[in-house]
FIKEGU-490852 format. One record per residue (C-alpha): residue number from 1; residue in one letter; x, y, z. Coordinates in Angstrom, 1 decimal. Example, Ala and Ser with C-alpha at 12.3 -4.5 7.8 and 13.67 -1.06 7.14 Angstrom:
2
[1, 'A', [12.3, -4.5, 7.8]] [2, 'S', [13.7, -1.1, 7.1]] 
***
This chain:
393
[1, 'M', [-10.5, 30.7, -9.0]] [2, 'F', [-11.7, 27.1, -9.3]] [3, 'K', [-11.5, 27.2, -13.1]] [4, 'Q', [-7.8, 27.0, -12.7]] [5, 'L', [-8.0, 23.6, -11.1]] [6, 'T', [-7.3, 20.4, -13.0]] [7, 'E', [-9.3, 17.3, -12.4]] [8, 'A', [-8.4, 15.3, -9.4]] [9, 'Q', [-7.2, 11.7, -9.9]] [10, 'L', [-9.5, 9.1, -8.6]] [11, 'D', [-8.3, 7.2, -5.5]] [12, 'P', [-7.2, 3.8, -7.0]] [13, 'I', [-8.8, 1.8, -4.1]] [14, 'L', [-11.9, 3.8, -3.2]] [15, 'S', [-12.8, 4.0, -6.9]] [16, 'L', [-12.9, 0.2, -7.1]] [17, 'S', [-15.7, 0.1, -4.5]] [18, 'I', [-17.8, 2.3, -6.7]] [19, 'A', [-17.2, 0.1, -9.7]] [20, 'Y', [-18.0, -3.0, -7.7]] [21, 'R', [-21.3, -1.6, -6.5]] [22, 'E', [-22.3, -0.7, -10.0]] [23, 'D', [-21.4, -4.2, -11.3]] [24, 'K', [-24.7, -6.2, -11.9]] [25, 'R', [-23.1, -9.6, -12.0]] [26, 'A', [-24.3, -11.9, -9.3]] [27, 'E', [-21.0, -13.6, -8.6]] [28, 'K', [-18.7, -10.8, -7.8]] [29, 'L', [-15.9, -10.2, -5.2]] [30, 'D', [-14.6, -7.0, -3.8]] [31, 'L', [-11.0, -7.7, -2.7]] [32, 'G', [-9.9, -4.1, -3.1]] [33, 'I', [-10.8, -1.9, -0.1]] [34, 'G', [-9.2, -3.0, 3.2]] [35, 'V', [-12.1, -4.0, 5.5]] [36, 'Y', [-12.7, -7.3, 7.3]] [37, 'R', [-15.8, -9.2, 6.2]] [38, 'N', [-17.3, -12.2, 8.0]] [39, 'S', [-18.6, -15.4, 6.4]] [40, 'Q', [-21.8, -13.6, 5.4]] [41, 'G', [-19.9, -10.9, 3.6]] [42, 'E', [-20.7, -8.3, 6.3]] [43, 'T', [-18.4, -6.0, 8.3]] [44, 'P', [-19.9, -6.6, 11.7]] [45, 'I', [-20.0, -4.5, 14.8]] [46, 'M', [-18.0, -6.6, 17.4]] [47, 'Q', [-20.0, -7.7, 20.4]] [48, 'A', [-17.5, -6.0, 22.8]] [49, 'V', [-18.1, -2.8, 20.8]] [50, 'Q', [-21.9, -3.2, 21.0]] [51, 'L', [-21.7, -3.7, 24.8]] [52, 'A', [-19.4, -0.8, 25.2]] [53, 'Q', [-21.6, 1.4, 23.1]] [54, 'Q', [-24.5, 0.7, 25.4]] [55, 'Q', [-22.4, 1.4, 28.4]] [56, 'V', [-21.2, 4.7, 27.0]] [57, 'M', [-24.6, 5.8, 26.0]] [58, 'E', [-26.0, 5.1, 29.4]] [59, 'S', [-23.2, 6.9, 31.3]] [60, 'Q', [-22.5, 9.9, 29.0]] [61, 'R', [-24.1, 13.1, 30.1]] [62, 'T', [-22.7, 15.6, 27.7]] [63, 'K', [-21.4, 16.2, 24.2]] [64, 'A', [-19.1, 19.1, 25.3]] [65, 'Y', [-15.6, 19.3, 23.9]] [66, 'V', [-13.2, 16.7, 25.3]] [67, 'G', [-9.9, 18.6, 24.6]] [68, 'L', [-7.1, 18.8, 22.1]] [69, 'A', [-5.5, 15.5, 23.2]] [70, 'G', [-8.8, 13.7, 23.0]] [71, 'N', [-9.7, 10.9, 25.5]] [72, 'E', [-6.8, 10.6, 27.9]] [73, 'I', [-8.0, 7.2, 29.2]] [74, 'F', [-7.9, 6.0, 25.6]] [75, 'N', [-4.4, 7.4, 25.1]] [76, 'Q', [-3.2, 5.6, 28.2]] [77, 'S', [-4.9, 2.4, 27.0]] [78, 'M', [-3.1, 2.6, 23.7]] [79, 'M', [0.2, 2.9, 25.4]] [80, 'D', [-0.7, 0.0, 27.7]] [81, 'L', [-1.5, -2.1, 24.6]] [82, 'L', [1.8, -1.4, 22.9]] [83, 'L', [4.4, -0.5, 25.4]] [84, 'T', [3.7, -2.4, 28.7]] [85, 'D', [6.8, -4.0, 30.1]] [86, 'T', [9.2, -1.8, 28.1]] [87, 'S', [11.4, 1.0, 29.4]] [88, 'A', [9.6, 3.2, 26.8]] [89, 'Y', [6.4, 3.0, 28.8]] [90, 'H', [7.6, 5.6, 31.3]] [91, 'R', [9.1, 7.9, 28.7]] [92, 'A', [6.2, 8.1, 26.2]] [93, 'A', [3.2, 10.3, 25.5]] [94, 'A', [0.1, 9.7, 23.4]] [95, 'V', [-2.4, 11.9, 21.5]] [96, 'Q', [-5.7, 10.7, 20.1]] [97, 'T', [-6.0, 11.4, 16.4]] [98, 'P', [-8.6, 11.1, 13.6]] [99, 'G', [-7.5, 7.5, 12.7]] [100, 'A', [-4.0, 6.4, 12.0]] [101, 'S', [-3.8, 8.7, 9.0]] [102, 'G', [-4.3, 11.6, 11.4]] [103, 'A', [-1.5, 10.2, 13.5]] [104, 'L', [0.8, 9.9, 10.5]] [105, 'R', [0.1, 13.5, 9.6]] [106, 'M', [0.6, 14.9, 13.1]] [107, 'L', [3.8, 13.0, 13.5]] [108, 'A', [5.0, 14.1, 10.1]] [109, 'D', [4.2, 17.7, 11.0]] [110, 'L', [6.1, 17.3, 14.3]] [111, 'M', [9.1, 16.0, 12.5]] [112, 'Y', [9.1, 18.8, 10.0]] [113, 'L', [8.8, 21.3, 12.9]] [114, 'A', [11.8, 19.7, 14.7]] [115, 'Q', [13.9, 19.1, 11.6]] [116, 'P', [12.6, 20.4, 8.3]] [117, 'E', [15.4, 18.6, 6.3]] [118, 'T', [14.2, 15.2, 7.4]] [119, 'T', [14.0, 12.3, 4.9]] [120, 'V', [11.5, 9.6, 5.6]] [121, 'W', [12.5, 6.1, 4.3]] [122, 'I', [9.5, 4.0, 3.4]] [123, 'S', [9.3, 0.4, 2.1]] [124, 'D', [9.0, -0.4, -1.6]] [125, 'P', [6.0, -0.9, -1.8]] [126, 'S', [4.2, 0.7, 1.1]] [127, 'Y', [0.8, 1.8, 2.3]] [128, 'V', [-0.6, 4.1, -0.5]] [129, 'N', [-1.0, 7.1, 1.9]] [130, 'H', [2.5, 7.0, 3.4]] [131, 'K', [4.2, 9.0, 0.7]] [132, 'P', [1.6, 11.7, 0.1]] [133, 'V', [1.1, 12.4, 3.8]] [134, 'M', [4.9, 12.7, 4.4]] [135, 'E', [5.3, 15.0, 1.4]] [136, 'A', [2.3, 17.1, 2.3]] [137, 'A', [4.0, 17.8, 5.6]] [138, 'G', [7.1, 19.1, 3.7]] [139, 'L', [9.3, 16.0, 4.3]] [140, 'K', [11.4, 14.3, 1.7]] [141, 'V', [10.6, 10.6, 0.9]] [142, 'K', [13.0, 7.8, -0.1]] [143, 'Y', [12.2, 4.2, -0.7]] [144, 'Y', [14.2, 1.2, 0.7]] [145, 'P', [14.1, -2.3, -0.9]] [146, 'Y', [11.6, -4.5, 0.8]] [147, 'F', [9.5, -6.9, -1.3]] [148, 'D', [11.1, -9.6, -3.5]] [149, 'R', [8.7, -9.9, -6.4]] [150, 'V', [10.0, -13.3, -7.3]] [151, 'T', [9.8, -15.0, -3.9]] [152, 'K', [7.0, -12.8, -2.6]] [153, 'Q', [8.8, -12.5, 0.7]] [154, 'V', [10.9, -9.8, 2.3]] [155, 'N', [14.3, -9.2, 0.7]] [156, 'R', [16.1, -9.0, 4.0]] [157, 'E', [19.6, -8.5, 2.7]] [158, 'A', [18.7, -5.6, 0.4]] [159, 'M', [16.6, -4.0, 3.0]] [160, 'L', [19.3, -4.0, 5.7]] [161, 'A', [22.0, -3.0, 3.3]] [162, 'A', [19.9, 0.1, 2.3]] [163, 'L', [19.0, 1.0, 5.8]] [164, 'A', [22.6, 0.9, 6.8]] [165, 'K', [23.0, 4.1, 4.8]] [166, 'A', [20.3, 6.0, 6.7]] [167, 'G', [21.7, 8.7, 9.1]] [168, 'P', [20.8, 11.3, 11.8]] [169, 'K', [18.6, 13.3, 9.5]] [170, 'D', [16.6, 10.3, 8.5]] [171, 'V', [13.5, 8.5, 9.7]] [172, 'V', [12.8, 4.9, 8.8]] [173, 'L', [9.1, 4.0, 8.6]] [174, 'L', [8.3, 0.4, 9.4]] [175, 'H', [5.0, -1.6, 9.4]] [176, 'G', [4.4, -3.0, 12.8]] [177, 'C', [2.8, -6.2, 11.4]] [178, 'C', [0.7, -7.4, 8.5]] [179, 'H', [2.5, -5.3, 5.9]] [180, 'N', [0.3, -3.3, 3.6]] [181, 'P', [0.1, -4.1, 0.7]] [182, 'T', [2.3, -7.2, 0.5]] [183, 'G', [1.4, -9.3, 3.6]] [184, 'A', [5.1, -10.1, 3.9]] [185, 'D', [6.4, -9.3, 7.4]] [186, 'I', [10.0, -8.8, 8.7]] [187, 'A', [11.1, -11.3, 11.3]] [188, 'F', [11.9, -10.5, 14.9]] [189, 'E', [15.6, -10.8, 14.0]] [190, 'D', [15.1, -8.0, 11.5]] [191, 'W', [13.6, -5.8, 14.2]] [192, 'Q', [16.7, -6.4, 16.2]] [193, 'A', [19.0, -5.6, 13.3]] [194, 'I', [17.2, -2.4, 12.4]] [195, 'T', [17.3, -1.3, 16.1]] [196, 'T', [21.1, -1.8, 16.1]] [197, 'L', [21.4, 0.2, 12.9]] [198, 'A', [19.2, 3.0, 14.4]] [199, 'N', [21.5, 3.2, 17.4]] [200, 'Q', [24.7, 3.1, 15.4]] [201, 'N', [23.7, 5.5, 12.7]] [202, 'G', [21.3, 7.8, 14.5]] [203, 'F', [18.1, 7.5, 12.4]] [204, 'M', [14.7, 7.5, 14.2]] [205, 'P', [12.3, 4.6, 13.8]] [206, 'F', [8.7, 5.4, 12.9]] [207, 'V', [6.3, 2.4, 13.3]] [208, 'D', [2.8, 2.4, 11.8]] [209, 'I', [0.9, -0.5, 13.4]] [210, 'A', [-2.7, -0.6, 11.9]] [211, 'Y', [-3.4, -4.3, 12.1]] [212, 'Q', [-2.3, -5.5, 15.6]] [213, 'G', [-3.9, -8.8, 16.3]] [214, 'F', [-4.6, -9.8, 12.7]] [215, 'G', [-1.2, -11.4, 12.1]] [216, 'D', [0.0, -13.8, 14.9]] [217, 'G', [-2.0, -12.3, 17.8]] [218, 'L', [-2.0, -9.2, 19.9]] [219, 'A', [1.2, -9.8, 21.8]] [220, 'Q', [3.1, -11.4, 19.0]] [221, 'D', [2.3, -8.6, 16.5]] [222, 'A', [3.7, -6.0, 18.8]] [223, 'A', [6.9, -7.9, 19.8]] [224, 'G', [9.2, -6.2, 17.3]] [225, 'L', [7.8, -2.8, 18.1]] [226, 'K', [8.2, -3.4, 21.8]] [227, 'Y', [11.8, -4.6, 21.4]] [228, 'M', [12.6, -1.5, 19.3]] [229, 'A', [10.9, 0.9, 21.8]] [230, 'D', [12.8, -0.8, 24.7]] [231, 'H', [16.2, -0.3, 23.0]] [232, 'T', [16.1, 3.1, 21.3]] [233, 'E', [15.9, 6.6, 22.8]] [234, 'E', [13.6, 8.2, 20.3]] [235, 'M', [10.8, 6.6, 18.3]] [236, 'V', [7.3, 7.5, 17.1]] [237, 'V', [4.3, 5.3, 16.6]] [238, 'A', [1.0, 5.6, 14.7]] [239, 'T', [-1.7, 3.2, 15.7]] [240, 'S', [-5.3, 2.5, 14.6]] [241, 'C', [-8.4, 0.9, 16.0]] [242, 'S', [-10.2, 0.6, 12.6]] [243, 'K', [-9.4, -3.0, 12.0]] [244, 'N', [-8.9, -4.7, 15.4]] [245, 'F', [-12.0, -3.0, 16.9]] [246, 'G', [-13.9, -2.7, 13.6]] [247, 'L', [-14.3, 1.0, 14.1]] [248, 'Y', [-13.6, 2.0, 10.5]] [249, 'R', [-16.0, 5.0, 10.3]] [250, 'E', [-15.2, 6.3, 13.8]] [251, 'R', [-11.7, 7.3, 12.8]] [252, 'T', [-10.0, 6.3, 16.0]] [253, 'G', [-6.2, 6.4, 16.2]] [254, 'A', [-3.3, 7.6, 18.3]] [255, 'A', [0.1, 9.2, 17.8]] [256, 'I', [2.7, 8.1, 20.4]] [257, 'V', [6.1, 9.8, 20.9]] [258, 'I', [8.9, 8.0, 22.8]] [259, 'S', [11.9, 10.0, 23.9]] [260, 'D', [14.7, 9.7, 26.4]] [261, 'S', [12.6, 11.1, 29.2]] [262, 'L', [9.0, 11.7, 30.0]] [263, 'K', [9.7, 15.5, 30.1]] [264, 'E', [10.9, 15.4, 26.4]] [265, 'A', [7.9, 13.2, 25.3]] [266, 'Q', [5.5, 15.6, 27.0]] [267, 'K', [7.1, 18.5, 25.3]] [268, 'A', [6.6, 16.8, 21.9]] [269, 'K', [3.0, 16.1, 22.9]] [270, 'G', [2.4, 19.7, 23.5]] [271, 'R', [3.7, 20.7, 20.1]] [272, 'I', [1.4, 18.1, 18.5]] [273, 'L', [-1.5, 19.7, 20.3]] [274, 'N', [-0.5, 23.0, 18.8]] [275, 'L', [-0.4, 21.4, 15.4]] [276, 'A', [-3.8, 19.8, 15.9]] [277, 'R', [-5.3, 23.1, 16.9]] [278, 'S', [-4.5, 24.5, 13.5]] [279, 'T', [-5.6, 21.4, 11.6]] [280, 'Y', [-8.7, 19.6, 13.0]] [281, 'T', [-8.6, 21.0, 16.6]] [282, 'M', [-10.1, 18.0, 18.4]] [283, 'P', [-10.5, 14.3, 17.4]] [284, 'P', [-13.9, 12.6, 17.3]] [285, 'D', [-14.9, 11.2, 20.7]] [286, 'H', [-17.2, 8.2, 20.1]] [287, 'G', [-14.7, 5.6, 18.9]] [288, 'A', [-12.1, 6.5, 21.6]] [289, 'A', [-14.8, 6.3, 24.3]] [290, 'L', [-15.7, 2.8, 23.2]] [291, 'V', [-12.1, 1.6, 23.1]] [292, 'A', [-11.4, 3.2, 26.5]] [293, 'A', [-14.5, 1.4, 27.9]] [294, 'I', [-13.4, -2.0, 26.5]] [295, 'L', [-9.8, -1.8, 27.6]] [296, 'T', [-10.5, -0.7, 31.1]] [297, 'D', [-13.2, -3.3, 31.7]] [298, 'D', [-11.9, -6.9, 32.3]] [299, 'A', [-15.0, -8.6, 31.0]] [300, 'L', [-15.3, -6.4, 27.9]] [301, 'S', [-11.6, -6.7, 27.2]] [302, 'A', [-11.8, -10.5, 27.4]] [303, 'T', [-14.7, -10.5, 25.0]] [304, 'W', [-12.9, -8.3, 22.6]] [305, 'R', [-9.7, -10.4, 22.7]] [306, 'D', [-11.6, -13.5, 22.1]] [307, 'E', [-13.5, -12.0, 19.1]] [308, 'L', [-10.2, -10.7, 17.6]] [309, 'S', [-8.5, -14.1, 18.1]] [310, 'Q', [-11.4, -15.7, 16.1]] [311, 'M', [-11.0, -13.2, 13.3]] [312, 'Q', [-7.3, -13.8, 13.2]] [313, 'A', [-7.8, -17.6, 13.1]] [314, 'R', [-10.3, -17.2, 10.3]] [315, 'L', [-7.8, -15.2, 8.2]] [316, 'V', [-5.2, -17.9, 8.7]] [317, 'N', [-7.7, -20.5, 7.6]] [318, 'L', [-8.8, -18.5, 4.5]] [319, 'R', [-5.1, -18.2, 3.4]] [320, 'A', [-4.6, -22.0, 3.9]] [321, 'S', [-7.9, -22.8, 2.1]] [322, 'L', [-7.1, -20.6, -0.9]] [323, 'T', [-3.6, -22.0, -1.2]] [324, 'Q', [-5.0, -25.6, -1.1]] [325, 'A', [-7.7, -24.7, -3.7]] [326, 'V', [-5.1, -23.2, -6.1]] [327, 'R', [-3.1, -26.4, -5.7]] [328, 'A', [-6.2, -28.5, -6.5]] [329, 'Q', [-6.3, -26.5, -9.8]] [330, 'G', [-2.8, -27.8, -10.5]] [331, 'S', [-0.7, -24.8, -9.6]] [332, 'E', [1.7, -24.0, -6.8]] [333, 'A', [2.3, -20.4, -8.0]] [334, 'F', [0.4, -18.9, -5.1]] [335, 'D', [1.8, -21.0, -2.2]] [336, 'F', [3.2, -17.8, -0.7]] [337, 'I', [-0.3, -16.6, 0.2]] [338, 'D', [-0.3, -19.1, 3.1]] [339, 'Q', [3.0, -17.6, 4.4]] [340, 'H', [1.8, -14.0, 4.4]] [341, 'K', [0.1, -12.4, 7.4]] [342, 'G', [-2.9, -10.1, 8.0]] [343, 'M', [-5.5, -8.9, 5.5]] [344, 'F', [-3.4, -8.4, 2.3]] [345, 'S', [-1.2, -10.3, -0.1]] [346, 'V', [0.5, -9.0, -3.3]] [347, 'T', [-0.2, -11.7, -5.8]] [348, 'G', [2.4, -10.7, -8.4]] [349, 'L', [-0.3, -10.4, -11.1]] [350, 'S', [0.2, -7.7, -13.7]] [351, 'P', [-2.3, -4.8, -14.2]] [352, 'E', [-3.5, -6.7, -17.3]] [353, 'Q', [-4.1, -9.8, -15.3]] [354, 'I', [-5.9, -7.8, -12.6]] [355, 'A', [-8.1, -6.3, -15.4]] [356, 'R', [-8.9, -9.8, -16.6]] [357, 'L', [-10.0, -10.8, -13.0]] [358, 'R', [-12.4, -7.8, -13.1]] [359, 'D', [-13.7, -8.2, -16.7]] [360, 'E', [-14.0, -12.0, -16.9]] [361, 'F', [-14.7, -13.0, -13.2]] [362, 'A', [-16.1, -9.8, -11.6]] [363, 'I', [-13.2, -9.9, -9.1]] [364, 'Y', [-12.1, -6.4, -8.1]] [365, 'A', [-8.5, -6.0, -6.9]] [366, 'V', [-6.0, -3.2, -6.8]] [367, 'G', [-3.9, -2.6, -9.9]] [368, 'D', [-0.6, -3.4, -8.1]] [369, 'G', [-1.8, -6.9, -7.6]] [370, 'R', [-2.9, -6.6, -3.9]] [371, 'I', [-5.9, -8.7, -2.8]] [372, 'N', [-7.8, -8.4, 0.5]] [373, 'I', [-8.0, -11.9, 1.9]] [374, 'A', [-10.3, -10.5, 4.7]] [375, 'G', [-12.8, -9.6, 2.0]] [376, 'L', [-13.2, -13.2, 1.0]] [377, 'R', [-16.0, -15.6, 2.0]] [378, 'E', [-15.4, -19.3, 2.4]] [379, 'Q', [-17.8, -20.3, -0.3]] [380, 'Q', [-15.9, -18.0, -2.8]] [381, 'V', [-12.5, -19.6, -2.2]] [382, 'D', [-12.7, -22.1, -5.1]] [383, 'Y', [-14.0, -19.5, -7.5]] [384, 'L', [-11.1, -17.1, -6.7]] [385, 'A', [-8.6, -20.0, -7.0]] [386, 'H', [-9.9, -20.9, -10.4]] [387, 'A', [-9.8, -17.2, -11.5]] [388, 'L', [-6.2, -16.8, -10.2]] [389, 'V', [-5.0, -19.8, -12.1]] [390, 'T', [-6.8, -18.9, -15.2]] [391, 'V', [-5.4, -15.3, -15.5]] [392, 'S', [-1.9, -16.4, -14.5]] [393, 'Q', [-1.4, -19.0, -17.2]] 
***
């Protein structure tokens, strides 16, 4: 049987980490995989998570199954974080999933179950896993214009013109904040305009929010999502705790369904649970237990919010420092990096220039030109600036 299989293609991002680890050069940078690293180059366990971990370990008395929906306190906490003060709060239901990728797949399966002929519109470019997950669920995928490769900003006019053609059998997938891979976010006015189009044309919004708190702050990063949830009857959301809680390996995420009534949302939740039963059955408990402990404890929540705010401020400073360092090298070609948000920026470098970064400077970045600003240490800024200017000339 297995002799009939062809070789699998290496993951373009995960394979970079392997090459980076095998590189013997002392001055090397891994700007490929999307993890946050502090000034020492470590991906730390947040203090709030450490305290919650101790609390959970002391209070937990069993490792018995939790249930198909996972931790319901966690589910409610995710809705509190994203939907408080919206009309959608009282007509939404959430399911814990194995990371946001698990949420993407469960929601895709749900959409296929409800309407097999659904087409999911995703941004050009988009998160590398969006297309394969949607297609694996049996859905069609279509791209809408998003990133202007000249200005390195959102091409608002082209995006809205394309989305005006989406209809009742379409789903439009949006990044809640900190667009991956580009770093270029739509403005609040764009959220309003897309909401109007959704109501006029009948397509359903699908928001993937994996970096809440890394852009402009927790509340600001969810402002567009909350407006859309408040002004549409149906919408789905995939959310992740990997970045803003630092729970990468715990695979902690949630799928949220918003409908015109709580009854309809709960019906959709029930169908997701059926789908989960035939896929992974139950999500892992530990990460969700930690998040639930943090978000239901005022002191832990305050500690977490303060830590997340410091991480966000550091990312802003890294972007500003890198832009200034490039200018000090005599180039203004990368000024857009200071205007992007979150962990990533698409630099506009060609695959050949990205290869030069690796070969000449031991700087590892994705072939599409994406670099992970959150993987950079302050003492490496000048080195990266020099390399960017050198390969772009």
